[in-house]
C-alpha positions as CSV (number, residue, x, y, z in Angstrom):
1,M,-1.0,-19.8,-22.6
2,S,-3.5,-22.1,-20.5
3,P,-3.3,-22.7,-17.2
4,H,-3.1,-26.6,-16.0
5,S,-6.2,-25.9,-14.3
6,S,-9.0,-23.3,-14.1
7,S,-9.6,-23.4,-10.1
8,P,-7.1,-21.9,-7.8
9,P,-5.0,-24.7,-5.9
10,D,-6.2,-26.2,-2.8
11,L,-5.0,-24.2,0.5
12,R,-5.6,-27.4,2.9
13,Q,-6.2,-24.8,5.8
14,A,-7.2,-22.1,4.4
15,A,-10.7,-21.6,2.4
16,F,-12.2,-18.3,0.8
17,R,-15.1,-16.2,2.4
18,C,-17.5,-13.9,0.8
19,I,-17.0,-10.9,2.7
20,S,-21.3,-9.6,2.7
21,C,-22.5,-13.1,2.8
22,G,-20.6,-15.0,4.5
23,D,-20.2,-18.1,2.1
24,L,-16.8,-20.5,2.3
25,S,-15.5,-22.2,-0.3
26,D,-11.8,-24.3,-1.6
27,S,-11.9,-22.4,-4.7
28,A,-12.9,-18.8,-5.8
29,S,-13.4,-17.8,-9.8
30,H,-10.8,-15.9,-11.7
31,D,-12.6,-12.7,-10.8
32,F,-12.4,-13.7,-7.0
33,R,-15.8,-12.7,-6.6
34,C,-18.5,-14.5,-4.6
35,A,-20.5,-17.1,-6.8
36,H,-23.3,-16.2,-4.6
37,C,-23.8,-12.7,-4.2
38,G,-20.9,-11.3,-6.1
39,D,-19.1,-9.4,-3.8
40,L,-15.1,-10.0,-3.0
41,L,-13.6,-12.8,-1.1
42,E,-11.2,-12.8,1.0
43,I,-8.6,-16.0,2.8
44,T,-9.6,-17.5,6.1
45,Y,-8.2,-20.1,8.2
46,P,-10.8,-22.2,10.1
47,S,-8.5,-24.6,11.7
48,W,-7.5,-21.9,14.0
49,Q,-10.6,-22.2,15.4
50,E,-9.9,-25.7,16.4
51,S,-6.0,-25.6,16.9
52,K,-4.7,-21.8,17.5
53,P,-0.9,-21.8,17.2
54,D,1.2,-20.9,19.9
55,P,1.9,-17.1,20.3
56,A,4.8,-17.4,22.1
57,H,6.1,-20.2,19.6
58,L,5.2,-18.5,17.0
59,K,7.9,-15.2,18.0
60,Q,10.0,-17.6,18.5
61,I,10.6,-18.9,15.3
62,W,10.3,-15.4,13.5
63,R,12.6,-14.3,15.3
64,E,15.2,-17.0,15.1
65,R,14.4,-17.0,11.1
66,R,15.7,-13.8,10.8
67,L,19.3,-15.1,11.3
68,S,18.8,-17.6,8.7
69,S,20.2,-17.6,4.8
70,R,17.7,-19.7,3.4
71,P,15.7,-17.8,0.8
72,V,11.9,-17.9,2.2
73,D,13.4,-16.8,5.2
74,L,15.2,-13.7,3.8
75,S,12.1,-12.6,2.8
76,G,9.8,-10.5,5.2
77,V,6.6,-11.5,3.7
78,W,7.3,-15.9,3.9
79,R,9.0,-15.0,7.2
80,F,5.7,-15.4,8.4
81,R,4.4,-18.2,6.7
82,E,2.7,-19.9,9.5
83,L,-0.4,-17.3,9.0
84,L,-0.1,-17.5,5.5
85,P,-1.6,-20.3,3.0
86,I,0.4,-23.1,2.7
87,L,2.6,-24.4,-0.2
88,E,4.1,-28.0,-0.2
89,T,7.7,-26.4,-1.4
90,E,9.8,-23.5,-0.2
91,Q,10.8,-23.6,-4.0
92,Q,7.4,-22.8,-4.9
93,V,8.3,-19.1,-3.7
94,I,8.6,-16.1,-6.0
95,T,10.3,-13.8,-4.0
96,L,13.0,-10.6,-4.6
97,R,13.8,-10.6,-0.1
98,E,10.6,-8.6,0.1
99,G,9.7,-6.9,3.4
100,D,11.8,-6.3,6.2
101,T,11.5,-2.6,5.6
102,P,12.2,0.3,7.9
103,L,10.5,1.9,11.1
104,Y,11.7,5.2,11.5
105,E,11.0,7.7,13.9
106,L,10.6,10.9,12.9
107,P,11.0,13.8,15.6
108,R,11.0,16.7,13.4
109,C,7.2,15.6,12.2
110,A,6.9,14.5,15.9
111,R,7.1,18.6,16.9
112,I,5.1,19.5,14.4
113,T,2.4,17.8,15.4
114,G,2.5,17.8,18.5
115,V,2.2,13.8,19.5
116,S,4.8,12.4,22.0
117,R,6.3,10.0,19.8
118,L,5.8,9.1,16.0
119,F,7.0,6.5,13.8
120,A,7.1,5.7,9.9
121,K,6.8,2.3,8.6
122,H,8.6,2.9,5.1
123,Q,7.1,0.4,2.4
124,G,8.9,1.8,-0.5
125,M,12.1,0.7,1.1
126,N,10.6,-2.9,-1.0
127,P,12.5,-3.8,-4.0
128,T,10.6,-2.1,-6.4
129,G,9.9,1.0,-4.1
130,S,6.3,0.4,-2.9
131,F,4.5,-1.7,-0.8
132,K,2.6,-3.6,-3.6
133,D,5.8,-6.6,-3.5
134,T,4.8,-8.0,-0.2
135,G,1.1,-9.1,-1.4
136,M,2.9,-10.1,-5.3
137,T,5.1,-12.0,-3.8
138,V,2.5,-14.3,-2.5
139,A,0.0,-14.0,-5.4
140,A,2.1,-14.3,-8.2
141,T,3.7,-17.4,-6.3
142,F,0.1,-19.0,-6.5
143,A,-0.6,-17.7,-9.7
144,R,2.3,-20.0,-10.9
145,R,1.3,-22.6,-8.5
146,A,-2.3,-23.2,-10.6
147,G,0.0,-23.0,-13.7
148,F,-1.0,-19.5,-15.7
149,Q,1.7,-18.5,-18.0
150,W,0.2,-14.8,-17.9
151,V,-0.3,-12.3,-15.0
152,A,-2.1,-9.4,-15.8
153,C,-3.1,-6.1,-13.6
154,A,-4.8,-2.5,-14.0
155,S,-2.4,-0.1,-12.3
156,T,-2.2,3.7,-11.2
157,G,1.4,2.8,-11.4
158,N,3.2,0.6,-8.7
159,T,1.3,-2.4,-9.1
160,S,2.1,-2.4,-12.6
161,A,6.1,-2.2,-11.5
162,S,6.0,-5.0,-8.8
163,M,3.6,-7.4,-10.9
164,A,6.1,-7.3,-14.2
165,A,9.2,-7.5,-11.7
166,Y,7.3,-10.7,-10.1
167,A,6.4,-11.9,-13.0
168,A,10.0,-12.0,-14.6
169,R,11.1,-13.2,-11.7
170,G,9.3,-15.9,-11.8
171,G,9.3,-17.0,-15.5
172,L,5.8,-15.9,-16.1
173,R,4.2,-13.0,-19.0
174,S,2.4,-10.3,-17.6
175,L,0.0,-7.6,-18.9
176,V,-0.1,-4.2,-17.7
177,L,-3.5,-2.3,-18.2
178,V,-2.7,1.8,-17.4
179,P,-4.8,4.7,-17.8
180,E,-3.0,7.1,-20.3
181,G,-1.0,10.2,-19.5
182,K,-2.2,9.6,-15.7
183,I,0.7,8.3,-13.9
184,S,4.2,8.9,-13.7
185,W,6.6,7.9,-16.1
186,S,9.4,7.0,-13.2
187,K,7.1,4.0,-12.1
188,L,6.2,2.8,-16.1
189,S,9.8,2.7,-16.6
190,Q,10.0,-0.3,-14.2
191,A,7.3,-1.9,-15.7
192,L,8.8,-1.7,-19.4
193,D,12.0,-2.9,-17.7
194,Y,11.1,-6.1,-16.6
195,G,9.7,-6.9,-19.8
196,A,5.4,-6.1,-19.0
197,V,3.4,-6.3,-22.3
198,T,2.2,-2.6,-21.4
199,C,-1.2,-0.8,-23.0
200,Q,-2.0,2.6,-22.3
201,L,-6.0,2.7,-22.2
202,R,-8.1,5.8,-23.0
203,T,-9.6,5.8,-19.5
204,D,-9.3,6.1,-15.8
205,F,-7.6,3.5,-13.3
206,D,-11.3,2.2,-12.7
207,G,-11.9,1.8,-16.5
208,C,-8.7,0.0,-16.7
209,L,-10.0,-2.4,-13.7
210,G,-13.3,-2.8,-15.5
211,L,-11.9,-4.6,-18.7
212,L,-9.3,-6.1,-16.4
213,Q,-12.1,-8.3,-14.8
214,Q,-13.8,-8.8,-17.8
215,L,-10.6,-10.2,-19.6
216,V,-10.1,-12.8,-16.9
217,L,-13.2,-14.1,-17.4
218,R,-12.4,-14.8,-21.4
219,A,-8.9,-15.4,-21.3
220,P,-6.8,-18.1,-18.9
221,V,-5.3,-14.7,-17.8
222,Y,-4.3,-14.5,-13.7
223,Q,-5.6,-11.6,-12.1
224,L,-3.2,-9.7,-9.5
225,N,-4.8,-6.6,-8.7
226,S,-5.6,-6.4,-4.7
227,I,-8.9,-7.8,-5.7
228,N,-7.4,-10.9,-5.2
229,P,-7.3,-12.4,-1.7
230,F,-3.7,-13.8,-1.9
231,R,-2.6,-10.3,-2.5
232,L,-3.9,-8.8,0.6
233,E,-2.3,-11.9,2.7
234,G,1.4,-11.1,1.7
235,Q,0.4,-7.1,2.2
236,K,-1.0,-8.3,6.1
237,T,2.9,-9.1,7.5
238,L,3.2,-5.5,7.1
239,A,1.0,-5.4,10.3
240,I,2.9,-8.0,11.7
241,E,6.6,-7.0,11.1
242,L,5.4,-3.5,12.4
243,L,4.1,-5.1,16.1
244,E,7.3,-7.3,15.9
245,Q,9.7,-3.9,15.8
246,L,7.7,-2.6,18.6
247,D,8.4,-5.7,20.6
248,W,4.5,-6.6,20.4
249,Q,3.7,-3.5,21.9
250,P,0.9,-1.9,19.6
251,P,0.7,1.9,19.0
252,D,-2.2,3.7,19.8
253,H,-2.7,4.5,16.1
254,I,-1.7,3.3,12.6
255,I,-2.6,5.7,9.6
256,V,-2.8,4.5,6.2
257,P,-3.1,6.4,2.5
258,G,-6.6,5.4,0.9
259,G,-6.7,4.6,-3.0
260,N,-7.9,1.1,-3.9
261,L,-8.3,0.4,-0.1
262,G,-6.8,-3.0,-0.2
263,N,-3.7,-2.3,1.9
264,S,-5.5,-0.9,4.4
265,S,-7.9,-4.0,4.4
266,A,-4.9,-6.2,4.4
267,I,-3.4,-4.6,8.1
268,G,-6.6,-4.4,9.3
269,K,-7.3,-7.9,8.3
270,A,-3.7,-8.9,10.1
271,L,-4.3,-6.7,13.4
272,V,-7.7,-8.6,13.9
273,E,-6.1,-12.0,13.2
274,L,-3.6,-10.9,15.7
275,R,-5.4,-9.9,18.2
276,D,-7.3,-13.2,18.2
277,L,-4.6,-15.2,18.1
278,G,-3.2,-13.8,21.3
279,L,-0.1,-12.3,19.4
280,I,-1.1,-8.9,21.0
281,S,-3.7,-8.1,23.9
282,R,-5.2,-4.8,21.8
283,L,-6.0,-3.6,18.7
284,P,-4.5,-0.5,17.3
285,R,-7.0,2.4,15.7
286,L,-6.7,2.2,12.1
287,S,-7.5,5.4,9.8
288,V,-7.4,5.7,6.7
289,I,-6.8,8.9,4.7
290,Q,-8.0,10.3,0.7
291,A,-7.0,12.7,-1.0
292,E,-10.3,15.7,-1.3
293,G,-10.0,15.1,-4.9
294,A,-10.4,11.1,-4.4
295,N,-12.2,10.7,-1.9
296,A,-14.7,8.1,-2.4
297,L,-14.8,6.6,0.8
298,V,-15.1,9.5,2.9
299,R,-18.4,10.6,1.1
300,T,-19.6,7.0,1.6
301,L,-19.0,7.0,5.2
302,R,-19.8,10.6,6.3
303,E,-23.8,9.9,4.2
304,G,-24.2,6.5,5.9
305,A,-24.5,5.7,2.6
306,Q,-25.3,1.5,1.9
307,H,-23.6,1.0,-1.5
308,L,-20.0,3.6,-2.7
309,I,-20.7,6.8,-3.4
310,P,-17.5,7.5,-7.0
311,V,-16.4,10.1,-7.5
312,T,-14.3,11.5,-11.0
313,P,-10.8,11.0,-8.9
314,E,-8.5,14.0,-9.7
315,T,-4.9,14.1,-7.4
316,R,-1.3,15.0,-8.1
317,A,-1.1,11.8,-5.3
318,T,-1.2,9.5,-8.7
319,A,-1.0,6.3,-6.6
320,I,-4.2,7.1,-5.1
321,R,-5.9,8.4,-7.7
322,I,-8.7,6.5,-7.7
323,G,-12.6,7.1,-7.8
324,N,-14.2,3.5,-7.4
325,P,-12.0,2.0,-5.1
326,A,-12.7,-2.4,-5.5
327,S,-11.9,-2.9,-1.5
328,W,-14.0,-0.1,-0.3
329,K,-16.4,-2.4,2.3
330,K,-13.6,-4.6,3.5
331,A,-11.8,-1.1,4.5
332,A,-15.2,0.3,5.9
333,N,-15.1,-2.9,7.7
334,V,-11.7,-3.1,9.6
335,I,-12.2,0.9,10.5
336,E,-14.8,-0.2,12.3
337,A,-13.4,-3.2,13.8
338,T,-10.9,-0.8,14.8
339,S,-12.6,2.4,15.7
340,G,-10.6,3.7,13.2
341,A,-11.5,7.3,11.4
342,C,-11.8,7.8,7.2
343,E,-10.1,11.8,6.8
344,Q,-9.5,13.6,3.5
345,V,-6.8,15.8,2.9
346,N,-6.3,18.6,0.0
347,E,-3.3,19.2,-2.5
348,L,-1.4,22.0,-0.4
349,E,-1.7,19.2,2.6
350,I,-0.2,17.1,0.7
351,A,2.6,18.4,-0.6
352,Q,3.7,20.2,2.9
353,A,3.2,17.3,4.4
354,K,5.6,15.6,1.8
355,A,8.1,18.5,2.3
356,E,8.2,18.2,5.9
357,I,8.8,13.9,5.6
358,G,11.5,14.7,3.2
359,A,13.1,17.5,6.1
360,E,13.4,14.0,8.0
361,G,16.0,12.7,5.5
362,I,13.5,10.1,4.4
363,G,11.3,11.1,1.9
364,C,8.4,9.6,0.2
365,E,5.7,9.8,-3.3
366,P,3.0,12.1,-2.8
367,A,0.6,9.4,-1.4
368,S,2.1,8.3,1.3
369,A,2.4,12.0,2.6
370,V,-1.4,12.1,2.7
371,T,-0.7,10.3,6.3
372,L,1.0,13.0,8.1
373,A,-1.3,15.4,6.8
374,G,-4.2,13.5,7.9
375,L,-2.8,13.1,11.3
376,K,-3.1,17.1,11.6
377,K,-6.6,16.7,10.9
378,L,-7.3,13.6,13.4
379,L,-5.1,15.9,16.0
380,S,-6.9,18.7,15.4
381,R,-10.6,16.9,15.8
382,G,-9.8,15.5,19.3
383,F,-9.6,11.7,17.7
384,I,-5.6,11.4,18.3
385,K,-4.5,12.8,21.6
386,P,-0.6,14.3,21.8
387,H,0.6,11.6,24.1
388,Q,-0.4,9.1,22.4
389,T,1.9,6.9,19.9
390,V,1.2,7.1,16.2
391,V,2.7,5.1,13.1
392,L,2.3,6.6,9.8
393,V,2.6,4.1,6.6
394,L,4.6,5.3,3.9
395,T,3.8,3.2,0.8
396,G,6.0,4.4,-1.7
397,N,9.6,6.0,-2.7
398,L,10.4,9.3,-3.2
399,L,11.7,8.2,-6.1
400,K,8.5,6.6,-7.6
401,D,7.3,10.5,-8.8
402,P,10.2,12.6,-9.1
403,D,8.4,15.1,-11.4
404,Y,6.0,16.1,-8.4
405,T,9.1,16.6,-5.8
406,I,11.0,18.9,-8.9
407,D,7.4,20.6,-9.3
408,F,7.3,21.2,-5.8
409,H,10.7,22.8,-5.0
410,R,10.9,25.1,-8.7
411,D,7.5,26.4,-7.5
412,R,6.2,24.6,-10.6
413,L,3.8,22.0,-8.7
414,F,0.2,24.8,-8.2
415,V,0.8,26.9,-11.1
416,G,-2.2,27.6,-12.9
417,T,-4.7,26.0,-10.4
418,R,-7.1,27.4,-7.6
419,E,-4.4,26.5,-5.3
420,E,-1.5,28.9,-6.7
421,I,-1.8,32.0,-4.2
422,A,-2.1,29.7,-1.1
423,S,0.9,27.8,-2.0
424,G,3.1,30.9,-1.3
425,A,2.6,29.7,2.2
426,L,4.9,26.8,1.3
427,K,8.0,28.9,0.4
428,S,10.0,27.8,3.2
429,L,9.5,24.4,2.7
430,R,11.0,25.2,-0.7
431,H,15.1,24.2,-1.9
432,P,15.5,25.0,-5.4
433,P,18.6,24.7,-7.1
434,I,20.9,27.6,-7.7
435,V,22.4,28.8,-10.7
436,L,26.1,30.1,-9.9
437,D,29.2,31.5,-11.8
438,A,31.5,28.8,-11.7
439,T,33.5,30.8,-9.0
440,L,34.5,30.3,-5.4
441,D,33.5,33.5,-4.7
442,A,30.0,32.6,-5.7
443,I,30.0,29.5,-4.0
444,L,30.7,30.8,-0.6
445,K,28.6,34.0,-0.8
446,T,25.7,31.2,-1.0
447,L,26.8,29.3,1.6
448,E,27.0,32.1,3.9
449,Q,23.3,33.2,2.4
450,A,21.7,29.4,3.3
451,G,23.6,30.1,6.5
452,K,21.4,32.4,7.6
453,S,18.3,31.2,6.7
């Protein structure tokens, strides 16, 4: 179980930079924190300051690779490898053909909200059903390259599924730490099937992550949470792919769910890099939406606090049920850099938005739906204008949390909660199954009644 080396591999053109004190280093500790001030690290590319890649050439080769059958080119992450840490050979890559996810237009939701053009970048169409795969292909690849045999994560579900899949694909062992009774079994079943050693701990996600941080300092285990900056390098390719799909014409706004805040940080990092490299001429505004019951970043920014104000998280959107998000400083930085916003939405607003996205024939897990609910609030504030183009980032597949969907349509989601009475306003969005006698007349009558609704 011992790695060949205690330090990460030589990145050649890349370096680790502390997000607070700016210290640069060629290596990082196993907890991926600055040796001087203890804050998080990010990967930077000092060579770009001396010799920037040619934007037109990059766009051309990325486009040509879409016709390639090489495994590394079939990945929607490694297709953009000029903006990622360097590997010696393509054979080192662990890939499940992640990325290349669809960009859907949402005409019904556009009419509901009143914006002229509304899109959804659906990361739930990745191999394990969430955006985590785009980061995991890079982080798992560098874990194996460094000689580690074990990888580990704390998870609310999606990270564990993704890590376990990529570990299995790459011949690695995986350890999953999850909060007992606080994640979807649909997500946990993936980690079990991919062979992970799965531990359900009597704590919340933040407690799991704290224990993981201690573990990696005492055992040769490689951490694959979004604290790991390799994860964010992979996840930033979402923005590159999105801009390519829009013919390099930036939208006015990109809206992202806010959980542990690594994904919003990665997307914002990519946007700034694309602007600085001349691939786009202006920055879209990046906004982060949190659940009202897990709103640590919202509270911190509104109160102007210098340190995160943690909360005890409570929301049915389990993927973002995080009260002490590790990447909050990174997220705050990209919100400021892109002149974005941070907003919160309640449980009724999430449920309504999820049903409205489902009515488009697309569907998503609850955490993804905060983006549409947040759009409505940002429109009402005047932060987003009706004539502007907006992209919602849907982070997880509908099948990640089927119990939520079933409970909603059977009117059980809010039973016994303070929202129970108010949830009656969502009746028109529910489509419960109808039990009938097995007769043609019964079916015809139901069809007739449905046609009138």
